[in-house]
C-alpha positions in Angstrom: 102.9 -11.4 47.5 99.8 -12.8 45.9 101.0 -16.4 46.3 101.7 -16.4 50.1 99.0 -19.0 50.7 100.3 -21.3 47.9 103.8 -20.9 49.1 102.9 -22.0 52.6 101.0 -24.9 51.2 104.1 -26.0 49.2 106.5 -26.0 52.2 108.3 -29.4 52.5 107.5 -32.0 55.1 109.4 -31.5 58.4 111.2 -34.9 57.8 112.6 -33.5 54.5 113.3 -30.0 55.6 116.2 -28.3 53.7 119.3 -26.9 55.4 118.5 -23.5 54.0 115.1 -22.2 55.2 112.6 -21.6 52.4 112.0 -17.9 51.7 109.5 -15.9 49.7 110.4 -12.4 48.5 107.6 -10.0 49.2 109.3 -6.8 47.8 112.6 -6.1 46.1 114.5 -3.3 44.4 117.1 -3.2 41.7 119.9 -2.5 44.2 119.4 -5.8 45.9 117.3 -4.7 48.9 114.4 -6.9 49.7 111.7 -7.8 52.2 111.2 -11.6 52.7 109.0 -14.0 54.5 110.9 -17.1 55.7 109.9 -20.4 57.3 112.1 -22.5 59.6 111.6 -25.7 61.5 112.1 -25.7 65.2 114.0 -28.4 67.1 112.3 -31.7 67.9 111.4 -35.0 66.3 109.5 -35.2 63.0 106.3 -36.0 64.8 106.7 -33.0 67.1 108.2 -30.5 64.7 106.9 -26.9 64.6 107.3 -24.1 62.1 108.3 -20.5 62.7 107.7 -17.7 60.2 109.7 -14.5 60.1 109.8 -11.2 58.2 113.3 -10.1 57.3 115.0 -7.1 55.7 117.9 -7.8 53.4 120.4 -5.2 52.0 119.4 -2.3 54.1 121.8 -0.4 56.4 124.4 -1.6 57.2 124.8 -3.0 53.7 124.9 -6.7 53.3 123.4 -7.6 56.7 119.9 -9.1 57.3 117.6 -8.0 60.0 114.6 -9.9 61.4 111.7 -7.5 61.9 109.1 -10.1 63.2 109.0 -13.7 64.4 105.8 -15.7 64.7 104.9 -18.1 67.4 105.6 -21.8 66.6 102.8 -23.3 64.5 101.9 -26.9 63.6 102.8 -28.0 60.1 99.4 -29.5 59.6 97.6 -26.1 59.6 100.1 -23.3 59.4 97.8 -21.0 57.4 95.2 -20.5 60.0 97.6 -20.3 62.9 99.7 -17.7 61.1 96.5 -15.8 60.1 95.2 -15.7 63.7 98.5 -14.3 65.1 98.7 -11.7 62.3 95.1 -10.7 62.8 95.4 -10.3 66.6 98.5 -8.2 66.2 96.9 -6.0 63.5 94.0 -5.4 65.9 96.3 -4.5 68.7 98.0 -1.7 66.6 94.8 0.3 66.5 94.0 2.9 69.2 90.5 3.3 70.6 88.7 5.2 73.4 87.7 1.8 74.8 90.9 -0.4 75.0 90.4 -4.1 74.5 92.2 -6.6 76.6 94.5 -9.0 74.8 92.1 -11.7 73.6 93.0 -15.0 72.0 91.1 -15.4 68.8 89.3 -18.7 68.4 90.3 -20.7 65.3 86.6 -21.4 64.5 85.7 -17.7 64.3 88.0 -16.8 61.4 88.8 -20.2 59.7 88.5 -19.3 56.1 90.5 -22.0 54.4 89.8 -25.6 53.3 86.6 -26.3 51.5 84.9 -22.9 51.9 86.8 -20.6 49.6 90.5 -20.9 49.1 90.8 -17.8 47.0 89.1 -15.6 49.6 91.2 -17.1 52.4 94.4 -16.5 50.4 93.4 -12.9 49.8 92.6 -12.3 53.5 95.9 -13.8 54.7 97.6 -11.5 52.2 95.8 -8.5 53.6 96.6 -9.1 57.3 100.2 -9.8 56.4 100.3 -6.5 54.5 98.8 -4.7 57.5 101.4 -6.2 59.9 104.2 -5.5 57.5 103.1 -1.9 57.1 103.2 -1.3 60.9 106.6 -2.9 61.1 108.0 -0.7 58.4 106.4 2.4 60.0 107.6 1.8 63.5 110.8 -0.4 63.4 112.3 -0.4 59.9 114.4 2.2 58.1 112.5 4.8 56.0 113.8 3.1 52.8 111.9 -0.1 53.8 108.6 1.8 54.0 109.2 3.3 50.6 110.0 -0.1 49.1 106.9 -1.5 50.8 104.5 0.9 49.0 106.4 1.0 45.7 106.6 -2.8 45.3 103.3 -3.8 46.9 101.0 -1.2 45.3 99.6 -3.7 42.7 99.3 -6.6 45.1 97.5 -4.5 47.7 95.0 -3.3 45.2 94.3 -6.8 44.0 94.0 -8.0 47.5 91.4 -5.4 48.5 89.4 -6.4 45.4 89.5 -10.1 46.3 88.5 -10.1 50.0 85.0 -8.8 49.9 83.3 -12.1 51.2 86.1 -13.1 53.5 86.4 -9.6 55.1 82.6 -9.6 55.8 82.7 -13.1 57.4 85.7 -12.2 59.6 84.3 -8.9 60.8 81.0 -10.5 61.7 82.8 -13.2 63.7 85.1 -10.7 65.5 82.2 -8.5 66.8 81.9 -4.7 66.6 84.7 -3.9 69.1 87.5 -5.8 67.5 86.0 -5.0 64.1 86.3 -1.3 64.6 89.9 -1.6 65.8 91.0 -3.7 62.8 89.4 -1.4 60.3 91.1 1.7 61.9 94.4 -0.1 61.7 93.7 -0.9 58.0 92.3 2.6 57.4 95.5 4.3 58.6 97.5 2.2 56.1 95.1 3.1 53.3 95.3 6.8 54.2 99.1 6.7 53.8 98.7 4.8 50.5 96.2 7.3 49.1 98.4 10.2 50.0 101.4 8.6 48.3 99.3 7.9 45.2 98.2 11.5 45.1 101.8 12.8 45.5 102.8 10.6 42.6 100.0 12.1 40.4 98.1 8.8 40.2 94.4 8.3 40.7 92.9 7.0 43.9 93.3 3.2 44.4 90.3 1.0 44.1 88.8 -1.0 46.9 89.8 1.5 49.7 86.3 1.8 51.0 85.3 -1.7 52.1 81.8 -2.6 53.2 79.6 -5.6 54.0 75.9 -6.4 54.7 74.3 -9.2 56.7 71.1 -10.3 58.3 71.3 -10.3 62.1 68.2 -11.1 64.3 65.6 -9.4 62.1 67.9 -6.6 61.0 69.7 -6.0 57.8 73.0 -4.4 58.8 75.1 -2.5 56.3 78.6 -1.3 57.5 81.0 0.8 55.5 84.4 2.2 56.1 86.0 5.0 54.0 89.3 6.7 54.6 88.7 10.4 53.7 91.5 10.6 51.1 89.9 7.6 49.3 86.5 9.3 48.9 85.7 11.0 45.6 85.5 14.8 45.7 82.0 16.1 45.1 80.6 18.9 43.0 82.9 21.8 42.1 85.8 20.8 44.4 89.1 20.8 42.5 92.0 18.5 43.0 93.0 20.6 46.0 89.5 20.6 47.5 88.2 24.0 46.6 90.5 26.5 48.1 94.0 25.2 48.5 95.7 24.9 51.9 98.7 27.1 52.4 102.1 25.8 53.6 101.4 27.1 57.1 98.4 24.9 57.3 100.5 21.7 57.0 99.4 20.4 60.4 95.7 20.9 59.3 96.4 19.2 56.0 97.9 16.2 57.8 95.0 15.9 60.2 92.3 16.1 57.5 94.1 13.4 55.5 94.1 11.0 58.4 90.4 10.6 59.1 87.9 7.8 58.3 84.2 7.7 57.8 82.5 4.8 59.6 78.8 4.2 58.7 76.3 1.7 60.2 72.8 1.3 58.7 70.4 -1.0 60.5 67.1 -1.7 58.8 64.3 -3.6 60.5 62.3 -5.8 58.2 59.2 -8.0 58.6 57.5 -10.5 56.3 53.7 -10.8 56.9 51.7 -13.7 55.3 48.3 -13.0 57.0 46.6 -11.7 53.9 45.6 -14.5 51.6 46.1 -12.3 48.5 49.7 -11.3 48.9 52.8 -11.2 51.1 53.6 -7.9 52.8 57.3 -6.9 53.2 57.9 -3.9 55.5 61.2 -2.1 56.1 61.9 0.7 58.5 65.0 2.5 59.7 66.2 1.2 63.1 69.5 3.2 63.2 71.7 5.2 60.9 75.0 6.1 62.6 77.7 8.2 60.8 81.0 9.0 62.5 84.2 10.5 61.3 87.1 9.4 63.4 90.7 10.6 63.7 93.4 8.1 62.8 96.2 9.3 65.0 98.7 6.8 66.5 101.8 7.0 68.6 101.3 9.8 71.1 98.5 10.6 73.6 96.6 13.8 73.4 98.4 15.3 76.4 101.8 14.7 74.7 101.2 16.7 71.5 101.8 20.4 71.1 99.3 23.3 71.2 99.0 23.6 67.5 98.2 19.9 67.1 95.6 20.1 69.9 93.9 22.9 68.0 93.5 20.9 64.8 92.0 18.0 66.8 88.7 20.0 66.6 89.0 20.1 62.8 87.0 17.1 61.4 85.1 16.4 58.3 81.4 16.0 59.2 78.5 14.1 57.5 76.5 16.5 55.4 74.1 14.2 53.5 73.1 10.6 53.6 71.1 8.4 51.2 70.1 4.8 52.1 68.1 2.5 49.8 66.6 -0.9 50.0 64.5 -3.0 47.6 64.3 -6.1 45.4 67.3 -7.0 43.2 67.6 -5.2 39.9 65.1 -6.4 37.3 62.9 -8.2 39.8 59.1 -8.1 38.8 57.6 -10.1 41.6 57.2 -7.1 44.0 54.8 -4.2 43.8 55.9 -1.0 45.4 57.4 0.5 47.3 54.6 2.2 49.2 56.1 5.1 51.1 55.1 6.0 54.6 56.0 9.7 54.8 54.6 12.7 52.8 57.2 15.1 51.3 57.6 18.8 51.6 55.7 20.4 54.4 57.9 21.6 57.3 56.0 22.0 60.5 55.2 25.5 61.5 53.3 27.0 64.5 51.4 30.2 64.5 50.4 32.4 67.5 47.9 35.2 67.3 46.6 37.5 70.0 44.0 40.2 69.7 43.0 42.8 72.3 40.0 45.1 72.0 39.5 48.0 74.4 36.5 50.4 74.2 34.2 52.8 76.0 30.6 53.3 75.3 28.3 56.2 76.2 28.8 59.9 76.5 31.9 61.6 77.8 35.0 63.5 76.7 36.9 60.3 75.7 34.1 58.5 74.0 35.3 56.0 71.4 36.9 52.6 70.8 40.5 51.6 71.0 41.8 48.3 69.5 45.2 46.7 69.5 46.3 43.4 67.8 49.4 41.3 68.1 50.5 38.4 66.0 53.6 36.1 66.4 55.0 33.3 64.3 57.2 30.5 65.6 58.7 27.9 63.3 60.4 24.7 64.4 63.7 24.0 62.5 66.0 21.0 62.4 69.5 20.7 61.2 68.8 17.5 59.4 65.8 17.0 57.2 64.8 13.4 56.3 62.6 12.3 53.4 61.4 9.2 51.7 61.6 8.6 47.9 61.2 5.8 45.5 63.5 5.0 42.6 62.2 2.1 40.5 61.6 -0.8 42.9 63.7 0.5 45.8 62.7 2.7 48.7 65.1 5.6 49.6 65.6 7.3 52.9 67.5 10.5 52.4 68.8 13.1 54.9 70.2 16.5 54.2 72.1 18.8 56.6 70.9 22.4 56.3 72.4 25.5 57.9 70.0 26.8 60.6 70.7 30.5 59.8 70.6 30.5 56.0 68.8 27.3 55.1 71.5 26.3 52.7 72.2 22.6 52.0 75.7 22.2 53.3 76.8 19.5 50.8 75.7 21.5 47.8 77.2 24.8 48.8 79.8 26.4 46.6 81.4 29.9 46.8 79.4 32.3 44.6 76.6 29.9 44.2 74.0 31.9 46.2 71.6 30.6 48.8 73.6 31.8 51.7 77.0 30.9 53.2 76.7 28.0 55.7 80.2 28.3 57.0 79.4 30.6 59.8 76.6 28.3 61.1 79.0 25.4 61.0 81.6 26.9 63.2 81.9 25.4 66.7 79.6 22.7 65.5 80.4 20.2 68.3 79.3 22.5 71.1 76.1 24.4 72.2 72.5 23.3 72.6 71.7 23.6 68.9 74.5 21.5 67.5 73.9 19.1 64.6 76.5 16.6 65.8 77.6 14.7 68.9 80.6 15.8 70.8 82.6 13.1 69.1 81.6 14.4 65.6 79.0 11.8 64.8 75.3 11.7 63.7 72.8 9.2 65.0 69.3 8.8 63.4 67.0 6.5 65.2 63.5 5.2 64.7 61.9 8.3 66.3 63.2 10.4 63.4 62.2 7.9 60.6 59.4 5.9 62.2 57.4 5.4 58.9 58.1 2.1 57.1 58.3 1.4 53.4 56.3 -1.6 52.1 56.2 -3.9 49.2 53.5 -6.4 48.2 54.6 -9.8 46.8 52.5 -12.5 45.1 51.7 -15.6 47.1 53.5 -17.7 44.5 56.8 -16.6 46.1 55.9 -18.1 49.5 58.8 -20.3 50.8 61.4 -18.9 48.4 64.6 -17.1 49.3 65.6 -14.1 47.1 68.3 -11.5 47.1 67.5 -7.9 48.0 69.8 -4.9 47.6 70.8 -2.5 50.3 73.1 0.4 49.8 74.1 3.9 50.9 75.8 7.0 49.8 77.3 9.4 52.4 78.7 12.9 51.8 81.2 14.5 54.2 82.2 18.1 54.2 84.8 20.3 55.9 84.4 23.9 57.0 86.6 25.5 59.6 85.5 24.8 63.2 87.9 26.6 65.5 90.8 27.5 63.2 90.8 30.5 60.9 90.9 29.1 57.3 88.8 29.5 54.3 89.5 25.9 53.1 86.4 23.8 52.4 85.9 20.3 51.0 83.1 17.9 50.2 83.5 14.2 49.3 81.3 11.2 48.9 81.4 7.4 49.0 78.9 4.8 47.9 78.4 1.2 49.0 76.2 -1.5 47.4 75.6 -4.8 48.9 73.0 -7.7 48.8 71.2 -9.6 51.6 68.9 -12.6 51.6 65.1 -12.4 52.2 63.0 -15.5 52.9 59.3 -15.3 52.2 58.3 -17.2 55.3 56.4 -16.2 58.4 58.4 -14.1 60.8 
């Protein structure tokens, strides 16, 4: 599987095409079953010849017969890699479901051209990934069950190596596709990764590496960090056991399935400015433009109105973001920057006090002579579900938000049974409705500049003017699960961390 790119490159010239079409075995078993990628030449003269690729099953039921699962459009022999990649990519995007359906759009070759002189290794890994996504969906929807089992058993290693080798290529392609197609592609990939993680867990193995991809880029004065994490691939946090705290019973199988097919999608937008007005130093300022955290359901096949009542009930059961930590600063070991200087004080929650005093009295003679006084005091405090703070760790500035239960004040991500500090599970029920909810109707969290308006600043010596350096941006997100509508004591908290680098030029903005 790892050598798909080189196999395509080694295909014979159309004028010397063999009578038996060349074939590459992608997966095979000891009993002779296999999944193969084949190439064939279409009719026509040598100068007008085209190639057609196909994915074929061999040895499955009925025994001894071959079955073609997929056939590509004809491609030119001069650039078969990119043409094949474009078709596989478009079809992988179309397999995803979304609230905002995209029309069938023809991808431009210039947007996702990864081969040639840029980085052949990255291009080869990305072609391998989109081929795996397409093959997975074919095995899931059109092939016998044995073919899906063979897919995961044989391609476990290649898939892990592919995910580790596509970091640069994936970021370039996702930027070129735009956010709409990007989201659909990553949900299609996320569904496959969820299935893979579940299978690895059933087999007693550890979670596969590379299942939580991310990338960062500079876009129009913003540093943008995007991360995608299938929930089964996220590490359990704190005292959670291998079953996630309290285990789910057999009757909760529908809930177990729903919770295992969810994905965290995180977007961090940091606005940065470089100021050279002061003759003594360069000022670098970074503020949060947007932090968006969203847990989505990865459900395919049937519409909501086609599922049963029990399945509709578990639709309201989602993991939810319970803590977020974003950091930005010079690369590790850099000594040219002084700071960060933080823009927000810590600790003092806002509190309003009201007091009213009434004095009634009567002076002079009479039966009821005397003085009567009454006093009334009232206290009103403003509380928020999310509390955001600034910190500094070494040379980086940190923006951190923690979800707290409004009734008990407990930090949701840190809560454990018997740990004291109040039980937040009651306050988290029906968390997607009501005026005081901490989440949007869709289960997301949005933090904009009005919540974190204060910037973090660094001062850099003038000798760095005109240079381009690397800065690090990263984030860690915790997601938790408490019952929302259903009656279950199951809880779970997981976390994922992303680390990326961006470029910073010390020139006037």
